[in-house]
C-alpha positions in Angstrom: 42.8 -89.2 -95.7 42.6 -90.2 -91.8 42.4 -86.4 -91.0 38.9 -86.0 -91.6 38.5 -88.4 -89.0 41.6 -88.3 -87.1 40.6 -84.0 -86.5 36.5 -84.1 -85.4 35.9 -82.2 -82.8 35.9 -83.9 -79.0 32.9 -82.5 -78.1 31.3 -85.0 -80.3 32.5 -88.3 -79.4 32.7 -87.7 -75.7 30.6 -89.9 -73.5 27.1 -89.3 -71.0 25.6 -91.4 -69.3 21.6 -90.8 -69.0 19.5 -92.5 -66.7 15.8 -93.8 -68.9 12.7 -95.4 -67.7 12.3 -99.0 -70.2 9.6 -101.5 -69.1 9.2 -99.9 -65.8 12.8 -100.5 -64.6 15.1 -97.3 -64.4 18.5 -98.2 -66.6 21.6 -95.9 -67.6 22.4 -95.5 -71.0 25.9 -94.1 -72.4 26.3 -92.8 -75.8 28.5 -90.3 -77.4 27.3 -86.9 -76.8 26.6 -86.8 -80.8 24.1 -89.5 -80.6 22.7 -87.8 -77.3 21.5 -84.6 -79.6 20.5 -86.3 -82.4 18.3 -88.2 -80.0 17.1 -85.2 -78.4 16.4 -83.6 -82.1 14.7 -86.6 -83.1 12.5 -86.7 -80.1 11.2 -83.3 -80.2 11.0 -83.5 -83.9 8.6 -86.3 -83.0 6.7 -84.1 -79.7 8.4 -86.5 -77.2 10.9 -85.9 -74.7 13.8 -87.8 -75.1 13.2 -90.5 -72.5 9.8 -90.7 -73.4 11.3 -91.6 -77.5 13.0 -93.9 -76.5 10.9 -96.0 -73.9 8.5 -95.8 -77.0 11.2 -97.4 -79.2 12.0 -99.9 -76.8 8.4 -100.8 -76.4 8.0 -101.0 -80.4 10.9 -103.3 -80.4 9.9 -105.4 -78.2 6.3 -105.8 -79.9 8.5 -107.1 -82.9 11.0 -109.5 -81.5 11.4 -110.9 -78.1 15.5 -110.0 -77.7 16.5 -106.7 -77.8 20.6 -107.6 -78.5 22.2 -103.8 -78.5 19.6 -101.1 -77.6 22.8 -98.4 -77.4 23.3 -99.8 -80.8 20.0 -99.4 -82.1 19.7 -95.7 -80.9 23.3 -95.2 -82.8 21.0 -96.0 -85.9 18.2 -94.6 -85.1 20.7 -91.5 -84.9 22.0 -92.4 -88.3 18.9 -92.6 -90.3 17.7 -89.4 -88.8 20.9 -87.9 -90.0 20.2 -89.3 -93.0 16.6 -87.9 -93.2 18.5 -84.2 -92.9 21.5 -84.5 -94.7 21.6 -80.2 -94.4 22.2 -80.5 -91.1 26.2 -80.3 -90.0 27.4 -83.1 -87.3 28.7 -80.2 -85.6 25.7 -78.2 -85.0 24.4 -80.8 -82.7 26.9 -80.4 -79.8 25.4 -77.8 -77.7 28.7 -74.9 -76.6 28.6 -75.1 -73.3 28.3 -71.5 -72.2 30.9 -70.9 -69.7 29.4 -70.3 -66.1 28.7 -66.8 -64.5 31.9 -65.6 -62.4 30.2 -64.6 -58.3 29.6 -61.6 -57.6 32.1 -60.7 -54.5 30.5 -60.8 -51.2 29.8 -57.0 -48.7 32.1 -56.4 -47.0 30.5 -56.7 -43.5 29.9 -53.3 -41.9 32.4 -53.7 -39.3 34.9 -53.9 -41.4 34.6 -51.5 -44.4 34.3 -48.7 -41.9 
């Protein structure tokens, strides 16, 4: 049973920190990579950038209540709602494949050395 959970792709739970502006103040939010990818897709589906989507969500939550006890938790639950609405998409598809960096071509030798 636990292999289902312990054998997951490590890229899904790698931590990632992003800076966002909330109510005019810049702050950092640290979430697992999976959640950032889901938030990126959620924001795109709403026609917004991820920072704008997060800012809008924060503004709407402030309008509903005075205090948000854990905004990171709210973002994770937002992701769960989005994933629940899109059940045909596997979680691993939210992880962006890292492309290898191209190897730089060797520098040309100066004419004085090449001769």
